[in-house]
C-alpha positions as CSV (number, residue, x, y, z in Angstrom):
1,X,31.5,-11.0,-32.4
2,X,29.0,-13.5,-31.0
3,X,26.2,-14.9,-33.2
4,X,23.6,-12.9,-31.2
5,X,25.4,-9.6,-31.6
6,X,26.0,-10.2,-35.3
7,X,22.3,-11.0,-35.9
8,X,21.2,-7.9,-34.0
9,X,23.6,-5.8,-36.0
10,X,22.3,-7.1,-39.3
11,X,18.7,-6.6,-38.2
12,X,19.4,-3.1,-37.1
13,X,21.1,-2.3,-40.4
14,X,18.1,-3.6,-42.4
15,X,15.7,-1.6,-40.3
16,X,17.8,1.6,-40.8
17,X,17.8,1.1,-44.5
18,X,14.0,0.7,-44.5
19,X,13.7,3.8,-42.4
20,X,16.0,5.7,-44.7
21,X,13.9,5.0,-47.7
22,X,10.7,6.3,-45.9
23,X,12.6,9.4,-44.6
24,X,13.9,10.2,-48.1
25,X,10.3,10.1,-49.5
26,X,9.1,12.4,-46.7
27,X,11.9,14.9,-47.0
28,X,12.3,15.3,-50.7
29,X,11.0,18.6,-52.0
30,X,9.8,19.2,-55.7
31,X,6.9,20.1,-57.9
32,X,3.9,17.9,-57.9
33,X,1.5,18.1,-60.7
34,X,-2.2,18.3,-59.9
35,X,-5.1,17.1,-61.9
36,X,-6.7,20.6,-61.9
37,X,-6.2,23.2,-64.8
38,X,-7.7,26.5,-66.0
39,X,-9.4,24.9,-68.9
40,X,-11.1,22.3,-66.6
41,X,-12.3,25.2,-64.4
42,X,-13.7,27.1,-67.4
43,X,-15.6,24.0,-68.6
44,X,-17.2,23.6,-65.3
45,X,-18.3,27.3,-65.2
46,X,-19.8,27.2,-68.8
47,X,-21.6,24.0,-68.1
48,X,-23.3,25.5,-65.0
49,X,-24.4,28.6,-67.1
50,X,-25.8,26.4,-69.8
51,X,-27.7,24.4,-67.2
52,X,-29.1,27.7,-65.8
53,X,-30.3,28.7,-69.4
54,X,-32.0,25.3,-69.8
55,X,-33.9,25.7,-66.5
56,X,-35.0,29.3,-67.5
57,X,-36.2,28.1,-70.9
58,X,-38.0,25.2,-69.3
59,X,-39.8,27.5,-66.8
60,X,-41.0,29.8,-69.6
61,X,-38.8,32.8,-68.7
62,X,-36.9,32.6,-72.0
63,X,-38.3,32.2,-75.4
64,X,-37.1,29.6,-77.8
65,X,-35.1,32.2,-79.8
66,X,-33.6,33.8,-76.7
67,X,-32.6,30.5,-75.3
68,X,-31.0,29.3,-78.5
69,X,-29.1,32.5,-79.0
70,X,-27.7,32.6,-75.5
71,X,-26.8,28.9,-75.6
72,X,-24.9,29.4,-78.9
73,X,-22.9,32.3,-77.4
74,X,-21.9,30.2,-74.4
75,X,-20.9,27.3,-76.5
76,X,-18.8,29.5,-78.7
77,X,-17.0,31.1,-75.8
78,X,-16.4,27.6,-74.3
79,X,-14.8,26.4,-77.5
80,X,-12.6,29.5,-77.6
81,X,-11.4,29.2,-74.0
82,X,-10.6,25.5,-74.3
83,X,-9.0,25.5,-77.7
84,X,-5.5,25.8,-76.2
85,X,-4.5,23.2,-73.6
86,X,-3.4,24.6,-70.3
87,X,-0.3,23.6,-68.3
88,X,-1.2,21.6,-65.2
89,X,-1.2,23.5,-61.9
90,X,1.9,22.8,-59.9
91,X,2.4,22.9,-56.1
92,X,5.4,22.3,-53.9
93,X,5.3,19.5,-51.3
94,X,6.3,20.5,-47.9
95,X,9.0,18.6,-46.0
96,X,7.6,16.4,-43.2
97,X,10.4,16.7,-40.7
98,X,8.6,15.6,-37.5
99,X,7.2,12.5,-39.2
100,X,10.6,11.7,-40.7
101,X,12.5,12.0,-37.4
102,X,9.9,9.9,-35.6
103,X,10.1,7.1,-38.2
104,X,13.9,7.2,-38.3
105,X,14.0,6.3,-34.6
106,X,10.9,4.3,-34.1
107,X,11.2,1.8,-37.0
108,X,14.6,0.3,-36.0
109,X,13.7,0.3,-32.3
110,X,10.4,-1.3,-32.9
111,X,11.9,-4.0,-35.2
112,X,14.5,-5.0,-32.5
113,X,12.0,-4.7,-29.7
114,X,9.4,-6.9,-31.4
115,X,12.0,-9.6,-32.1
116,X,13.3,-9.7,-28.6
117,X,9.7,-9.8,-27.2
118,X,8.2,-12.3,-29.7
119,X,11.1,-14.1,-31.3
120,X,13.6,-16.6,-30.0
121,X,16.9,-14.8,-29.6
122,X,18.2,-17.8,-27.5
123,X,18.1,-19.9,-30.7
124,X,21.2,-18.0,-31.8
125,X,23.1,-18.6,-28.6
126,X,25.1,-21.9,-28.6
127,X,24.8,-22.0,-24.8
128,X,21.0,-22.0,-25.1
129,X,21.1,-24.8,-27.6
130,X,23.4,-26.7,-25.2
131,X,20.9,-26.1,-22.4
132,X,18.1,-27.6,-24.4
133,X,20.2,-30.7,-25.2
134,X,21.2,-31.0,-21.5
135,X,17.6,-30.9,-20.4
136,X,16.6,-33.7,-22.9
137,X,15.7,-37.1,-21.6
138,X,18.8,-39.3,-21.2
139,X,16.9,-42.2,-22.7
140,X,17.0,-40.2,-25.9
141,X,20.5,-38.8,-25.6
142,X,23.3,-41.3,-25.7
143,X,26.3,-41.0,-23.3
144,X,28.4,-40.0,-26.3
145,X,26.1,-37.1,-27.1
146,X,26.2,-35.9,-23.5
147,X,30.0,-36.1,-23.6
148,X,30.1,-34.1,-26.9
149,X,27.8,-31.6,-25.4
150,X,30.0,-31.1,-22.3
151,X,33.1,-30.8,-24.5
152,X,31.4,-28.1,-26.7
153,X,30.3,-26.2,-23.6
154,X,33.7,-26.4,-22.0
155,X,35.3,-25.0,-25.3
156,X,32.8,-22.2,-25.4
157,X,33.5,-21.3,-21.8
158,X,37.2,-21.0,-22.6
159,X,36.3,-18.0,-24.7
160,X,33.6,-16.8,-22.4
161,X,34.9,-17.5,-18.8
162,X,32.4,-15.0,-17.3
163,X,29.3,-16.7,-18.8
164,X,27.4,-17.6,-15.6
165,X,24.6,-19.6,-17.3
166,X,27.2,-21.5,-19.3
167,X,29.0,-22.8,-16.1
168,X,25.6,-23.7,-14.6
169,X,24.7,-25.7,-17.7
170,X,28.1,-27.4,-17.8
171,X,27.7,-28.4,-14.1
172,X,24.3,-29.9,-14.8
173,X,25.5,-31.7,-17.8
174,X,28.4,-33.3,-15.9
175,X,26.0,-34.2,-13.2
176,X,23.8,-36.0,-15.7
177,X,26.9,-37.8,-17.0
178,X,27.8,-38.9,-13.5
179,X,31.1,-36.9,-13.6
180,X,30.6,-35.5,-10.2
181,X,34.2,-34.0,-9.8
182,X,33.8,-32.0,-13.0
183,X,30.3,-30.9,-12.0
184,X,31.6,-29.6,-8.7
185,X,34.3,-27.5,-10.5
186,X,31.7,-26.1,-12.9
187,X,29.4,-25.1,-10.0
188,X,32.4,-23.6,-8.2
189,X,33.1,-21.3,-11.2
190,X,29.5,-20.3,-11.3
191,X,29.4,-19.4,-7.6
192,X,32.5,-17.3,-8.0
193,X,30.7,-15.2,-10.6
194,X,27.5,-14.9,-8.6
195,X,26.8,-16.3,-5.1
196,X,23.3,-17.8,-5.1
197,X,21.4,-20.1,-2.7
198,X,20.0,-22.3,-5.4
199,X,23.4,-22.8,-7.0
200,X,24.9,-23.5,-3.6
201,X,22.2,-26.2,-3.0
202,X,22.9,-27.7,-6.4
203,X,26.6,-27.9,-5.6
204,X,26.1,-29.5,-2.2
205,X,23.7,-32.1,-3.7
206,X,26.5,-33.1,-6.1
207,X,29.0,-33.1,-3.2
208,X,26.7,-35.4,-1.2
209,X,26.4,-37.8,-4.1
210,X,30.2,-37.8,-4.4
211,X,30.3,-38.7,-0.7
212,X,28.1,-41.7,-1.3
213,X,24.9,-40.0,-0.1
214,X,26.4,-38.5,3.1
215,X,25.7,-34.9,4.0
216,X,28.1,-34.6,6.8
217,X,30.2,-31.4,6.9
218,X,29.9,-28.8,4.2
219,X,26.5,-30.0,2.7
220,X,24.7,-29.8,6.0
221,X,26.3,-26.5,6.9
222,X,25.2,-24.9,3.5
223,X,21.7,-26.3,3.9
224,X,21.3,-24.9,7.4
225,X,22.7,-21.5,6.3
226,X,20.1,-21.3,3.4
227,X,17.3,-22.3,5.8
228,X,18.4,-19.6,8.3
229,X,18.1,-17.0,5.5
230,X,14.9,-18.5,4.1
231,X,13.1,-21.0,6.3
232,X,10.7,-21.8,3.5
233,X,13.3,-22.4,0.7
234,X,11.8,-25.4,-1.1
235,X,15.1,-26.9,-2.4
236,X,16.8,-26.5,1.0
237,X,13.9,-28.3,2.7
238,X,14.1,-31.2,0.3
239,X,17.8,-31.5,0.8
240,X,17.5,-31.2,4.6
241,X,15.0,-34.1,4.4
242,X,17.3,-36.1,2.3
243,X,20.2,-35.4,4.7
244,X,18.1,-36.5,7.7
245,X,17.0,-39.6,5.8
246,X,20.6,-40.5,5.1
247,X,21.3,-40.3,8.9
248,X,18.1,-42.4,9.7
249,X,16.5,-39.4,11.5
250,X,13.1,-40.1,10.0
251,X,11.1,-37.8,12.2
252,X,13.2,-34.9,11.0
253,X,12.9,-36.1,7.4
254,X,9.1,-36.1,7.8
255,X,9.1,-32.6,9.2
256,X,11.3,-31.1,6.4
257,X,9.4,-32.8,3.6
258,X,6.0,-32.0,5.0
259,X,7.0,-28.3,5.2
260,X,8.1,-28.5,1.5
261,X,4.9,-30.4,0.6
262,X,2.7,-27.6,2.0
263,X,4.1,-25.2,-0.6
264,X,3.0,-27.2,-3.6
265,X,-0.2,-26.8,-5.5
266,X,-2.2,-30.0,-6.1
267,X,-1.2,-30.1,-9.8
268,X,2.5,-29.5,-9.1
269,X,4.6,-32.2,-10.9
270,X,6.6,-32.9,-7.7
271,X,3.5,-33.9,-5.7
272,X,3.4,-37.6,-6.7
273,X,7.0,-38.3,-6.0
274,X,7.0,-36.3,-2.8
275,X,3.9,-38.0,-1.5
276,X,5.5,-41.3,-2.3
277,X,8.6,-40.4,-0.3
278,X,6.5,-39.1,2.6
279,X,4.7,-42.4,2.8
280,X,7.9,-44.3,2.8
281,X,9.2,-42.2,5.7
282,X,6.0,-42.5,7.6
283,X,6.5,-46.3,7.4
284,X,10.1,-45.9,8.8
285,X,8.8,-43.6,11.6
286,X,6.2,-46.2,12.5
287,X,8.8,-49.0,12.4
288,X,11.1,-47.0,14.7
289,X,8.3,-46.4,17.2
290,X,6.9,-49.9,17.3
291,X,9.1,-52.7,18.6
292,X,6.9,-55.3,16.8
293,X,7.0,-53.4,13.6
294,X,10.7,-52.9,13.9
295,X,11.2,-56.6,14.3
296,X,9.0,-57.3,11.3
297,X,11.0,-54.8,9.3
298,X,14.2,-56.5,10.2
299,X,12.7,-59.8,9.2
300,X,11.4,-58.4,5.9
301,X,13.4,-57.2,2.9
302,X,13.5,-53.6,3.9
303,X,17.3,-53.5,4.3
304,X,20.3,-54.8,2.4
305,X,20.7,-57.8,4.7
306,X,17.0,-58.6,4.5
307,X,17.2,-58.3,0.8
308,X,19.9,-61.0,0.7
309,X,17.6,-63.3,2.6
310,X,14.6,-62.7,0.3
311,X,16.0,-64.8,-2.5
312,X,16.5,-67.8,-0.2
313,X,12.9,-67.7,1.0
314,X,11.7,-67.4,-2.6
315,X,13.9,-70.3,-3.8
316,X,12.8,-72.6,-1.0
317,X,9.1,-71.7,-1.4
318,X,9.1,-70.6,2.2
319,X,7.5,-67.3,3.0
320,X,4.6,-65.7,4.9
321,X,1.7,-63.3,4.6
322,X,0.6,-62.5,1.1
323,X,3.3,-64.7,-0.4
324,X,1.8,-67.8,1.2
325,X,-1.4,-67.3,-0.8
326,X,0.5,-66.4,-4.0
327,X,-0.2,-62.7,-3.6
328,X,3.3,-61.5,-4.4
329,X,5.6,-60.7,-7.3
330,X,9.2,-62.0,-7.5
331,X,12.1,-62.3,-9.9
332,X,15.6,-60.9,-10.4
333,X,16.7,-57.3,-10.5
334,X,20.0,-56.5,-12.3
335,X,22.0,-53.7,-13.9
336,X,22.3,-53.4,-17.7
337,X,25.6,-53.8,-19.4
338,X,25.5,-50.1,-20.3
339,X,25.5,-49.1,-16.6
340,X,28.8,-50.8,-15.8
341,X,31.0,-48.1,-14.3
342,X,28.0,-45.7,-13.9
343,X,27.2,-46.7,-10.3
344,X,29.0,-47.4,-7.1
345,X,28.6,-50.5,-4.9
346,X,27.2,-48.3,-2.1
347,X,24.5,-46.7,-4.2
348,X,21.0,-47.3,-2.8
349,X,18.5,-49.4,-4.8
350,X,14.8,-49.1,-4.3
351,X,12.7,-52.0,-5.6
352,X,8.9,-51.4,-5.5
353,X,5.5,-52.0,-7.1
354,X,2.9,-49.4,-8.0
355,X,-0.7,-50.1,-9.0
356,X,-1.4,-50.4,-12.7
357,X,-4.3,-48.0,-12.4
358,X,-1.9,-45.1,-12.5
359,X,-1.4,-44.4,-8.8
360,X,2.2,-43.3,-8.1
361,X,2.4,-44.4,-4.4
362,X,4.0,-47.9,-4.1
363,X,2.1,-50.7,-2.5
364,X,5.3,-52.6,-1.7
365,X,8.9,-51.5,-1.4
366,X,12.3,-52.7,-0.1
367,X,15.8,-51.2,-0.2
368,X,19.2,-52.7,-1.0
369,X,22.4,-51.5,-2.6
370,X,24.1,-51.9,-5.9
371,X,26.7,-54.3,-4.3
372,X,23.9,-56.9,-3.9
373,X,23.0,-56.9,-7.6
374,X,22.0,-59.1,-9.4
375,X,19.5,-60.0,-6.7
376,X,16.4,-62.2,-6.5
377,X,13.6,-60.3,-4.9
378,X,10.1,-60.8,-3.6
379,X,7.5,-58.1,-3.0
380,X,4.4,-59.0,-0.9
381,X,2.2,-57.6,1.9
382,X,5.1,-57.8,4.4
383,X,6.8,-55.0,2.4
384,X,3.7,-52.8,2.3
385,X,4.3,-49.1,2.9
386,X,1.0,-48.5,4.6
387,X,-1.3,-50.9,6.4
388,X,-4.3,-50.1,4.2
389,X,-2.4,-50.2,0.9
390,X,-1.1,-53.7,0.2
391,X,0.1,-55.6,-2.8
392,X,-2.6,-58.2,-2.3
393,X,-5.2,-55.5,-2.9
394,X,-3.9,-54.7,-6.4
395,X,-4.8,-56.9,-9.4
396,X,-2.0,-55.7,-11.6
397,X,1.2,-53.7,-10.8
398,X,4.2,-52.1,-12.4
399,X,7.4,-53.5,-10.9
400,X,10.2,-50.9,-10.7
401,X,13.8,-50.4,-9.5
402,X,15.6,-47.2,-9.0
403,X,19.3,-46.6,-8.2
404,X,20.0,-43.4,-6.2
405,X,23.5,-42.2,-5.5
406,X,22.2,-39.8,-2.8
407,X,19.9,-42.5,-1.2
408,X,17.1,-40.0,-1.5
409,X,13.6,-41.5,-1.3
410,X,12.5,-38.8,-3.7
411,X,13.3,-39.6,-7.4
412,X,15.9,-37.1,-8.6
413,X,17.6,-36.2,-11.9
414,X,20.4,-38.7,-12.6
415,X,18.8,-41.7,-10.9
416,X,18.8,-44.9,-12.9
417,X,15.5,-46.8,-13.5
418,X,14.1,-50.1,-14.6
419,X,10.4,-51.0,-15.0
420,X,8.2,-54.0,-16.0
421,X,4.5,-54.3,-16.4
422,X,1.8,-54.2,-15.9
423,X,2.1,-57.7,-14.5
424,X,-0.5,-59.7,-12.4
425,X,0.1,-60.1,-8.7
426,X,1.4,-63.6,-8.3
427,X,3.9,-63.3,-11.2
428,X,7.2,-65.0,-10.7
429,X,10.5,-65.2,-12.5
430,X,10.5,-61.5,-13.6
431,X,13.7,-60.1,-15.1
432,X,13.9,-56.5,-14.0
433,X,16.7,-54.6,-15.8
434,X,17.9,-51.2,-14.7
435,X,18.9,-49.4,-17.9
436,X,17.5,-45.8,-18.3
437,X,18.3,-42.6,-16.5
438,X,16.0,-39.8,-15.2
439,X,16.5,-36.4,-16.9
């Protein structure tokens, strides 16, 4: 028996015991003594008669001798009637069957219902506890803890192979660990139990990551099928944009992500990252449409090849634009020792700077791959995402790096991160280490 069923059985038993006690009290039948007796009734009558005599005497209707004689007679009869103590009056209590039946059913049902409504039944479910751990920030959960969590989930699912939520959680846990092959198998088991568009999208996202960010074949087919059924499916629109971005079809990317963006309220947590991604794609669209801009993009550090050239310009002190006037930030970006084996050489790396005032949209960005790391980098106005938002216009910035297996411009769960700052624009020799993972 599972912990949940055992707990509910114990709770129901306790409620039935409590209901039984109440029902027994209501249904028992026996004599109940009352506080009234014949003597007490006689005392009351005689007292009322004496009070009447006193009123008659006071009003002058009875003489002193008549009043005294009558009063003595009443007092004598009172003493005579109360000389022997009466037995208490007894009555029989009726059985309250309707109330007893109602309580017998209502009390246990109310106890269980209130707990399910106001309590936390999931706390008794090992799968729920595992879900909470899987959702925790990887910065706070060591790889060993995630591995233990996955092992515990897998063991539980051996005994509960039809636990849909368990397979979904196991897939997400393996995805956080970077074990993409195991994540695919877990999602496959979940989809066999219950076909679902959101599960299908989660699976093809893992499949694309396993294919080095490529959505060719099954991923694209599944995304299109979901959009045919639901053209406004938020997850499908995001993945369609990512798939288009991976194919360098930036106009399509912009269309998909803008359709997804229109569905979000202003305070939605996805808004900052999606706006950031849209700005990056708009820059790519502009570069593709403008020969001059495209040439500048090729000359700047917006690609892996350009990123390799950036260190040379930095080391030689030869650069242009904002860098010539010292309005740049530069240094080295590298992977931490803990990340060895967690990434692939073809994984995309975004290096960017955001204003220290809290704005999320980068003022400078370039893209490279893990194969190029460690890498010396320079961010300046030539890497600005928008013409009116440049690094030279920011006094201080946060310098960040993000590794994305899918190559998605939108930050996603499982991406690896590094951050420095705030640092002043003009800082050099920065050591940017990528060492933490997004939940």
